[in-house]
N, C-alpha and C positions, 0 to 999 in steps of 0.2 A: 171606593177604594182610593187611597192617596197615591199619586204618582210623584215621587220625589226626585225623579231624574231631572237634570238641568235643561234649561233652554240655552242653546248656543246662538250668539249674536256676533256678526262680524262686519267690518268695514275696512277700507284701506288705511284709515287713520282714526282721528278722534271724533269726526263728525257723527258717527254712529252712536256716540255716547248720548246724543239727544234722544235717540230711540231707546237706548238702555234706561235712561232716566224715566221715560214714560212707562216702560215695562215695569220698572220697580214701583212706580206710583200706582199703576192700574192692577198689577199682580204682585202685591207685596210679599206673598208667601212662597213665591217661586224662586228656585235657585237659578242663577244666571252666570253664564261664562261669556266674556267679551274678548274677541280677538281682533287686534289691530294689525293689518298687514303693512307695517311701515317700511318693510323691505322693498315694497313695490309702490309706495305712495308717490304721487296720486294716481288713481285709476282713470280719472277724467280724460286726460289726453291720450291714453293708450288705445291700441286697437282692441276691438271687442273680443276677438279670438284669444288675445293674450289675457285679458281680464277674465274671460270664461275659464281659462286654465287655472288661474289663481283661485277663483271661487270654488271650482270643483275640488281642488286639493284641500282647501279649508273645510269644505263640507264633509269630505272624506275623513278628515281629522276628527271633526265633531262626531261623525257616525261611529268611529272606533271607540269613542268615549260614551256611547249609548245615550246621547242627548235625545229628548223626546220631541224636539222641534228646533228648526234652524230659522233664524231671521237674518236675511240679507239686508243689513242696515245701511245700504249704499245704493243710490239710484243707478249709478253706472253699472255696478255689478248685477243689480236686479235686471236691468235691460239686457245685459250680455249673457247672463247665465241662468236665470230662474227657470225657464222652460226646459233647457237641456238637463239641468240638475234634477228637476222633478222626474225626468225620464230615467235618470241614472240611479238615483238613491231612493230608498224606501221611506226615509224619515220625512215627515211633513216639512215643507219649506215655504216661508212667507217672504215676499219682497215688499218694497216700500212704494212701488208705483201704482199698483191696482187699488190699494186702499185710498191713496190720495186722489186718484182719478174718480173713484166712486163718490167720495165726499164732495168733490168739486161739482159733479153733475147734480148732486142732491142740493147743493147750496146756491147754484147760479139761478138767477131770476130772469135774466135777459138772454140766456143761452150763449154767452161769450165768456170763455175761460182762457186765461193766460197762464203760461208756465215759464218759470225761470229755472235754469239748471246749469250743470257743467257741459262742456263740449261733447263728452261721450254720451251723456243722456240725451242731449239735444239731437245728436247725429242719429241715434237709434230710433227716434220718433215714437218711442214706446208710450209716452204719455198721450200723444195724439191717438194712437191705436186704442189704448185703454179707455180713454174718454169716449171715443166714438163707439167702442164696444158697449159701454154703459148706456150711451144715448147718441145715436148717429146724428141727431139734429143739433147737437151742441157744436158751436164753432170753437176752434182752438188756435191760439196764437202762442207759439213757443219761441223762446229766445235764450241763447247761451249767455251766462253771466259769470264766467270763471273767476274774474277778479274778486268777486265777493268772498270766495273761499280764503284768499290771502288776507283780505280785510278782517275777516273773523278770526283767523289764526294769529294774526298780529295784534289782537286785542282791541281792534278799532270798530267793533260791531255797533257800538253806541256812541258814535262820534260824527262830526260834520263830514268826515271823509266817507263814511257809509251813506250818509244822506245824499251826498253828491253823486256817488256811484249809482244808488238806487234811482235817483231822478233821471239819470242818463239811460239806464236800462228800461225804465218804465214809461218813458215819454211816449213811445209808440203804442204801448199798452193803453195808456190813458186816452190817446187819440182814437184808438180802435173802439174804445167803449166797453172793455171787459169789466164785469162786476165781480169776478172771482179770480184770485191769484193763487196758484199752487206753488209752494216752495219745493222745487224739485231737486233739492240737495239737502242732506242732513246737517250741513253747516248753517243753513239759512235761518232756522228757528231762532238763532241768537241775534238775528237782525230785527226782531220784533219791535224793540223801542224805536229804531230808525224807521221801520215800516210804518209805525203808528204816526210818525211825524210827516213822512212823505206821502203816504196813501190816505191817511185819515179814515173817513168813512166811505170813501169812494168804492172800495172793493172789500169783499170778504177774503180772509186769508186762510188757506188750507195748509196745515202743518202735517207733513207725512209722518212725523214721529208720533203724534197723537193718534192719527188714524190707523197706523200700523199696529201700535200697541193695542188699540181697541179690537182690531181684527184678531190678533193673537189671543186675546182674552176670550173672544167668542169661540175660536177654534179649540182652545184648551177645554173650555166648558162643554161644548157639543161632543167632543171626542172623549170625554171623561179622562182627561189627562191632568186635571188640576191636582196640585199639592194641597192637602188639607191642613198643613201646618200653619200656624199663625206667626211663627217665628220668621223674622226677616234677616237673612244672612247677607253679608256684603258680597258683591259679585267677585268671581274669580277673573282676573285681568291678565291677558296674554298679549304679547307683541312679538312680531318677527324681527324687529330691529329697533334701535333708538329708544330704549326704555326711558332714559332721562328726558328726552324730548317729549315723550308721551306724558310722563308724570308732570312735566312743567305746565301743561295746558289742560290736562284731563278734567280738573275740578271746574274749569270754566264751562265746559260742555255738560258735565254731569250735574253740576250744581251742588256738589258735596265732595268730600275727600274720598278717594278710592284706594284700595290696597295697592302696594307697589306692584307694577307689572312684572311678570315672569317672561323672559325671552325664550322663544322656542324656534327651532329651525325645521321648517316643513319641507325644505327643498334640498337639504343636505343628504348625504349618502345614508345616514343612519336615522335621522329624524327621531332621536331617542325619545323625546317627549311624547310623540304620537303613539308610542306603544304602551304608555302607562295609563292606568284607569283613573277616573274621577271618583272620589268617594268622600263622604262626610263634608261636602261643601267646599273642599279644597282640591286642588289638582296635585296628585302625587308627584314628587320630584326626587 
């Protein structure tokens, strides 16, 4: 039986569009809704309790629209809210940390894995725990690299500026001898050209966007949630603020043009949008 309900995906900004892009590539027949919480961007420097509250409200919003699965396409929000959200909501929820950690454990040959991420993800130590859960014998070196987010958002991901920043962040990683590097932020996949120049063949690169989409694909199949349609619809795009800013950089992350984002208020007194159903691949307005 075909399950045509949409998959909800969210991040604090545009970084999660790298996950959305992979979901579209690996599950072309699925309906997708992407929500960017630009009203609270960025999540990285915020307290975990605060981020947890934002994530729970967004998941609640998705649940009212009868999504069949939620993807937290943000490492900081995954670290802060995944476990508590699973306790609170019945809808299946997938984060980006565990898939990346599992892939890193599978790919390392010398048992040394490095992780670069935002401050919030680094402070949570969730990658360390997830990697150790997958294989306690693997060593982990985690480092915060928040400036890389600005470099990507300013369009400098494939420039000498990115190369210089990566060399600074990875110097200790090279000295330590890691053979696998986890990109612990959904902005970082856009740094692949710079990583190819700086890292070369010294390390395997684990992209959490690819690994998360692969996990969602497995979950959808195992739980018989797949949509049987071969028609690929454009994602529905929502943002809690700054629609013009989102539209200005979205194609850079998604790799193609996206529909104009619709602004919703999830924290206002009425949150009118939250009470309206999703149907026919579009969000009613």
